[in-house]
C-alpha positions in Angstrom: 75.8 129.4 109.4 74.9 128.6 105.8 71.7 126.6 105.2 73.6 123.6 103.8 75.5 123.2 107.1 72.4 123.7 109.3 70.6 121.0 107.3 73.7 118.7 107.3 73.1 118.2 103.5 75.3 116.1 101.2 76.9 119.3 99.8 77.9 120.3 103.3 79.6 116.9 103.9 81.4 117.3 100.5 82.7 120.8 101.3 83.7 119.6 104.8 85.7 116.8 103.3 87.7 118.8 100.9 90.5 120.1 103.2 91.1 116.5 104.4 91.0 115.4 100.8 93.7 118.0 100.0 96.0 116.4 102.5 95.1 112.9 101.4 95.9 113.9 97.8 99.3 115.2 98.9 99.9 112.0 100.8 98.9 110.0 97.7 101.5 111.9 95.7 104.1 111.1 98.4 103.2 107.4 98.4 103.2 107.2 94.6 106.2 109.2 93.8 108.7 109.6 96.7 110.2 106.1 96.8 110.2 106.0 93.0 112.0 109.4 92.7 114.6 108.5 95.3 115.4 105.1 93.8 115.3 105.9 90.1 116.3 109.5 89.9 118.7 109.8 92.9 119.9 106.2 93.3 119.2 105.6 97.0 118.8 102.0 98.2 115.8 100.7 100.0 117.3 101.3 103.5 118.0 105.0 102.7 114.5 105.3 101.2 113.1 104.0 104.5 115.2 106.6 106.4 113.8 109.4 104.3 110.3 108.1 105.0 111.1 108.1 108.7 111.2 111.9 108.6 107.5 112.1 108.0 106.3 110.2 111.1 108.7 112.3 113.2 106.9 115.3 111.9 103.6 113.7 112.8 104.6 113.0 116.4 105.4 116.7 116.9 103.0 118.3 114.5 99.6 116.6 115.2 99.8 116.7 119.0 101.1 120.3 119.2 98.7 121.6 116.6 95.8 119.6 118.2 96.4 121.2 121.6 96.8 124.7 120.2 93.7 124.5 118.0 91.6 123.3 120.9 92.4 126.5 122.8 92.6 129.4 120.3 90.2 131.4 118.2 91.4 133.6 115.3 90.5 134.3 111.7 86.9 133.3 112.8 87.9 129.7 113.4 89.7 127.2 115.6 90.9 124.8 113.0 90.7 127.1 109.9 94.0 128.9 110.4 96.0 125.7 110.6 94.2 124.3 107.6 95.1 127.4 105.5 98.8 127.5 106.7 99.3 123.8 106.3 97.8 123.7 102.8 100.1 126.4 101.5 103.2 124.7 103.0 102.2 121.3 101.6 101.7 122.7 98.1 105.2 124.3 98.2 106.8 121.1 99.5 105.2 119.1 96.7 106.7 121.5 94.3 110.1 120.8 95.8 109.9 117.0 95.4 111.1 116.6 91.8 113.6 119.3 92.3 115.6 117.8 95.1 118.8 117.7 93.0 118.5 121.3 92.0 117.8 122.4 95.6 120.8 120.3 96.7 123.1 122.0 94.2 121.8 125.4 95.0 122.5 124.9 98.6 126.0 123.5 97.8 125.3 120.2 99.6 127.3 117.2 98.5 124.7 114.4 98.4 121.0 114.5 98.3 120.0 112.3 101.3 120.0 115.2 103.7 118.0 117.5 101.4 115.5 114.7 100.6 115.0 114.2 104.4 114.5 117.9 104.9 111.9 118.2 102.1 110.1 115.0 103.2 110.1 116.4 106.7 108.7 119.7 105.6 106.0 118.0 103.4 104.9 115.7 106.1 104.9 118.4 108.8 102.8 120.5 106.5 100.4 117.6 105.9 100.3 116.9 109.7 99.7 120.6 110.5 96.5 120.3 108.4 95.5 116.7 108.9 94.7 117.1 112.6 92.4 120.2 112.2 90.8 118.8 108.9 89.7 115.7 110.8 88.9 117.5 114.1 86.6 119.9 112.4 84.4 117.1 111.3 83.8 116.0 114.9 83.4 119.7 115.9 80.5 120.4 113.5 78.7 117.0 113.5 76.6 115.5 116.3 77.6 112.2 117.8 76.2 109.0 116.4 75.3 108.2 112.8 75.9 111.8 111.6 79.5 111.6 112.9 80.1 108.3 111.1 78.6 109.9 108.0 81.0 112.8 108.2 84.1 110.5 108.3 82.8 108.1 105.7 82.0 111.0 103.3 85.5 112.3 104.1 87.0 109.1 102.9 84.8 108.9 99.8 85.7 112.4 98.7 89.3 112.0 99.7 89.5 108.6 98.1 88.1 109.9 94.9 90.9 112.4 94.7 93.3 109.6 95.6 92.0 107.7 92.6 92.6 110.8 90.4 96.2 110.9 91.7 96.9 107.3 90.7 95.1 107.7 87.4 97.5 110.6 86.6 100.5 108.6 87.8 99.5 105.4 85.9 98.4 106.9 82.6 100.5 110.0 82.5 103.6 110.1 84.8 104.6 111.0 88.3 105.9 114.4 87.4 102.6 115.4 86.0 101.0 114.1 89.2 103.2 116.3 91.3 102.6 119.5 89.4 98.8 119.0 89.2 98.8 118.1 92.9 100.4 121.4 93.8 97.4 123.3 92.3 94.7 121.0 93.7 96.1 120.9 97.2 96.3 124.7 97.3 92.7 125.2 96.1 91.1 122.5 98.4 92.9 123.9 101.4 92.3 127.6 101.2 88.8 127.8 99.7 86.4 125.4 101.6 87.2 126.6 105.2 85.5 129.9 104.5 82.2 128.1 103.9 82.2 126.2 107.2 81.1 127.9 110.4 83.0 126.5 113.4 81.5 126.5 117.0 83.4 128.9 119.2 82.9 126.5 122.2 83.4 122.8 122.1 81.4 120.2 124.0 79.1 121.6 126.7 79.6 125.3 126.7 78.3 125.6 130.3 81.1 123.4 131.5 84.0 125.2 129.8 85.3 126.6 133.0 85.5 123.1 134.6 88.1 121.9 132.1 90.7 119.7 133.7 94.4 120.0 132.8 96.1 117.5 130.6 99.8 117.4 131.1 102.7 115.5 129.5 102.4 112.5 132.0 98.7 112.1 131.3 99.4 112.1 127.5 102.1 109.6 128.0 99.9 107.3 130.0 97.1 107.6 127.4 99.4 106.1 124.8 100.7 103.3 126.9 99.9 100.6 124.3 102.4 102.4 122.0 105.3 102.6 124.4 107.1 99.7 122.7 106.8 101.4 119.3 108.1 104.7 120.8 111.1 103.1 122.5 112.2 101.2 119.3 111.6 104.4 117.2 114.0 106.4 119.4 116.6 103.6 119.4 116.5 102.8 115.7 116.5 106.4 114.6 119.4 107.2 116.8 121.4 104.4 115.4 120.7 105.4 111.8 121.4 109.1 112.5 124.7 108.3 114.2 125.5 105.7 111.5 126.0 102.9 114.0 125.7 99.4 112.7 124.5 96.5 114.8 124.2 92.8 113.8 121.9 91.5 116.5 118.2 91.8 117.0 118.1 91.9 120.9 116.6 95.4 121.1 114.0 94.5 118.5 113.0 91.4 120.5 112.7 93.4 123.7 110.6 96.1 122.1 108.3 93.5 120.6 107.8 91.9 124.0 107.1 95.4 125.5 104.7 96.2 122.8 102.8 92.9 123.0 102.8 93.1 126.8 101.2 96.6 127.0 98.8 95.8 124.2 97.6 92.6 125.9 97.3 94.5 129.2 95.1 97.1 127.4 93.0 94.6 125.5 92.1 92.5 128.5 91.2 95.5 130.7 87.5 96.1 131.2 86.2 99.1 129.2 84.3 101.3 131.5 82.2 104.1 130.0 81.6 107.5 131.6 78.1 109.1 131.7 79.1 111.3 128.7 80.1 108.2 126.7 83.8 108.8 127.0 86.2 106.0 128.0 90.0 106.2 128.7 90.4 102.5 128.4 88.3 102.5 125.2 90.6 105.1 123.7 93.7 103.0 124.6 92.1 99.9 123.0 91.5 101.8 119.8 95.2 102.9 119.8 96.4 99.3 120.3 94.2 97.9 117.5 94.9 100.7 115.0 98.7 100.6 115.5 99.1 97.2 114.0 96.9 98.1 111.0 99.3 100.9 110.2 102.4 98.8 110.7 101.2 96.6 107.9 99.8 99.3 105.6 102.9 101.6 105.8 105.2 98.7 105.0 103.3 98.1 101.8 103.4 101.7 100.9 107.2 102.1 101.3 108.5 98.7 100.1 106.1 97.8 97.3 108.8 98.8 94.9 111.1 96.0 96.1 108.3 93.5 95.7 107.6 94.6 92.1 111.3 94.7 91.2 111.8 91.1 92.3 108.7 89.7 90.6 109.0 91.7 87.4 112.7 92.4 86.7 111.9 92.9 83.0 110.2 96.2 83.7 112.2 99.5 83.3 111.9 102.3 85.8 108.9 104.0 84.2 107.0 100.7 83.8 107.7 99.8 87.4 106.4 103.2 88.5 103.2 102.6 86.5 102.6 99.2 88.0 103.0 100.7 91.5 100.7 103.6 90.6 98.2 101.2 89.0 98.2 99.0 92.2 97.5 102.0 94.4 94.9 103.2 91.9 92.9 100.0 92.4 93.4 100.2 96.2 92.1 103.8 96.3 89.3 103.2 93.8 87.7 100.6 96.1 88.5 102.8 99.1 86.7 105.7 97.4 83.6 103.8 96.5 82.9 101.8 99.7 82.7 104.3 102.6 79.6 106.4 101.8 78.1 103.8 99.6 78.5 100.7 101.8 80.3 101.3 105.1 78.0 104.1 106.3 74.8 102.1 106.0 76.4 98.8 107.1 77.9 100.6 110.2 74.5 101.9 111.1 73.0 98.4 110.9 75.8 96.2 112.4 77.9 98.7 114.4 81.2 100.5 113.5 83.5 98.3 115.5 82.2 95.0 114.2 82.2 96.2 110.6 85.7 97.5 110.9 87.0 94.2 112.3 85.5 92.3 109.4 87.2 94.7 106.9 90.6 94.3 108.7 90.2 90.4 108.5 89.7 90.8 104.8 92.8 92.9 104.4 94.9 90.4 106.3 93.8 87.5 104.1 94.5 89.6 101.0 98.1 90.3 102.2 98.8 86.6 102.7 97.4 85.8 99.2 99.4 88.6 97.6 102.7 87.1 99.0 102.3 84.1 96.7 100.7 85.9 93.7 103.2 88.6 92.8 104.4 87.1 89.5 101.3 88.2 87.7 100.4 91.9 87.5 96.7 91.1 87.1 96.8 89.2 90.3 98.5 92.1 92.1 95.7 94.4 90.9 93.0 91.9 92.0 94.5 91.6 95.5 94.8 95.3 95.7 91.1 95.5 95.2 90.5 93.3 98.2 93.0 95.3 100.2 90.9 98.3 99.4 88.1 97.0 101.6 90.3 97.2 104.7 91.9 100.5 103.5 88.5 102.1 103.1 87.6 101.2 106.7 91.0 102.1 108.1 90.8 105.7 107.0 87.2 106.4 107.9 85.7 104.2 110.7 88.4 104.5 113.4 88.0 108.3 113.4 84.3 108.0 114.2 84.9 105.2 116.8 87.7 107.2 118.5 85.9 110.5 118.5 83.0 109.1 120.5 85.3 107.8 123.3 87.0 111.2 124.1 86.2 114.6 125.5 84.9 116.8 122.7 86.6 119.9 124.3 89.9 118.2 123.7 89.2 116.7 120.3 92.3 118.2 118.7 94.5 116.8 121.5 93.1 113.4 121.3 93.2 113.4 117.5 96.9 114.2 117.8 97.4 111.4 120.3 95.4 109.0 118.1 97.7 109.9 115.2 100.6 108.4 117.2 99.0 105.0 116.6 99.8 105.8 112.9 103.1 107.6 113.0 104.9 105.4 115.6 104.2 102.2 113.6 105.2 104.1 110.5 108.6 104.8 112.1 109.0 101.1 113.1 108.1 100.2 109.5 110.7 102.7 108.1 113.5 101.7 110.5 112.8 98.1 111.5 110.9 96.4 108.8 113.0 98.3 106.3 116.1 96.6 107.7 114.3 93.3 107.4 113.1 93.9 103.8 116.6 95.1 102.7 118.3 91.9 104.1 115.8 89.2 103.2 116.3 87.6 99.8 112.7 86.9 99.1 110.8 90.2 99.0 107.5 88.3 99.0 108.0 88.1 102.7 107.0 91.7 102.9 103.3 90.8 102.6 103.6 87.9 105.0 104.7 90.5 107.6 101.9 92.8 106.5 99.4 89.9 106.9 100.6 89.1 110.4 100.3 92.7 111.4 96.7 93.0 110.1 95.7 89.7 111.8 96.9 91.0 115.2 95.0 94.2 114.5 91.8 92.3 113.7 92.0 90.3 117.0 92.7 93.5 118.9 89.6 95.2 117.5 87.4 92.4 119.0 88.0 93.9 122.5 86.8 97.4 121.6 83.4 98.2 122.9 80.8 99.7 120.6 79.4 103.0 121.9 75.7 102.7 122.7 74.7 106.1 121.4 71.3 106.8 120.1 72.4 106.5 116.5 74.9 103.6 116.1 
C-alpha cells in the first residue's frame, strides 16, 4: 500500500476518484451529444430519441447488478474491482468513438435505417459505463472507513468527476460536440487504465473473520430488496415491449395502475420503522434510500433527454449548432456548481448537520428551481441562472446518496448492493425514456417538462425525510 493511501491524503482521494470521473465524463458526452446527434444529424423525432436512451438503462439493469455480484466474489489482476474498471474503460472509449460515426457504421453493415444501429451503440456505450461505474463506486467504499472518511471519498469523487464534467461542457459550448467526443475518447481511456494500478484493494471485505459466515443472496431476496421500485419495473417492461413490437395504444390505464403501484409500495416503505442492526446495516433503510432516490432520477433524467425540446420551443430562432451550444452551456453551469460544492461545501456541512438532512435540503432547492425554470425559458440567461440552482441538487444527488446507502448495507456485498442501488437510477430512467417521453412528445407546451421534473423532485424531498441518519462515530 502506498503512503498516500495509508494516510488517506488528498492526492489519494483524487486518484481514487479518477476512474469514476472517466465514466462520468463519458456520461457527460452522452448527455451533451447523443440527443443532439440523433435529432440534427440523423433526423429522429423525440420519441425515437427517448427509445434510443432507453437502451442505456436496460444495460444498467443487467450490467451493474451482475458485475457487482461478480466483483464481490472474485480476485484477479491483484484486484476485485480493478479488472472491471479496465475492461469497461476500454469499451467505453471505443463506443464513444462510434457515436459520430453511426451513419458510417450503418452503411458498412448494410442496415437500412440508423435507429437499430444507434440503439446498439447506445447500449454498448451504456453497458461499458455500467460495467465500470459499479466497481469505480464500490472501490471507494472498499478502501475508506465508515463515517466522515466515506463521505469524503464520495464528495471528492463528485468534485473531481464534476470538474471533468465541466471540461466536457466547456468543450461542447465553446468548440463543438464532435471535438468533445474525440477528446473524450482519450481522457476516458487514460483515466480508466492508469489510476487502478496505484490503489491497493483489500482482498477481504468487511470483517475478515466472518467471511465463512456469509449468507446467500438469491434472486427473490434481491427482488424483495427493490420492492419500492416494482411499479417502475412493471411499467418499464410494458412500455419497452410495446415500443419494441411497434404497438400503439391511446389510453393511459397501465400508466395509472403503475403509478398507483409505485406510490403504494413507496408509501409502505417510507412509513415502515427503520430498524438498525448492531453493525449499522438496515434493510428497511436501504429500501427507503431506493424510494427517495428513484424520484430524483425520474426528474433529472427527463431534463437530460428532453431539454432539446424545451430549448427548441422557447428559442426557435436558433440553428442546430446554436441550440447545441445553449444545451451544452446549460449543462456546463449545472456541472460547474456540482463540481465546486461537494468537497468545498457538502462535505463539511454533512459532517455538521448530517448527510440525510443536507441532501433533503438540496433536493428541495432543485425542485424549486425546476418550477421556476418552467416559466423562465424564453431568456437564455434565466436558463443558465436556474441551471446554477439545479446544480446544488445535482451536486448532492451524485455524491451524498452513495455515502448514505453504503453505510446501510453489508460491506461484503457492496458490489451487489451498489448494483441494486443503481436500479433506483436506471428504472426511473426507463420510465422517463418511455413514459415521460410519450408525454413530452404529445404535449404542446414543452415547458410542462420542468413542471413534471419539479413534482418528481418534490416527492423525492418528502421521501428523504423518512430516511434515518446513521449514528456512526463520524457523521
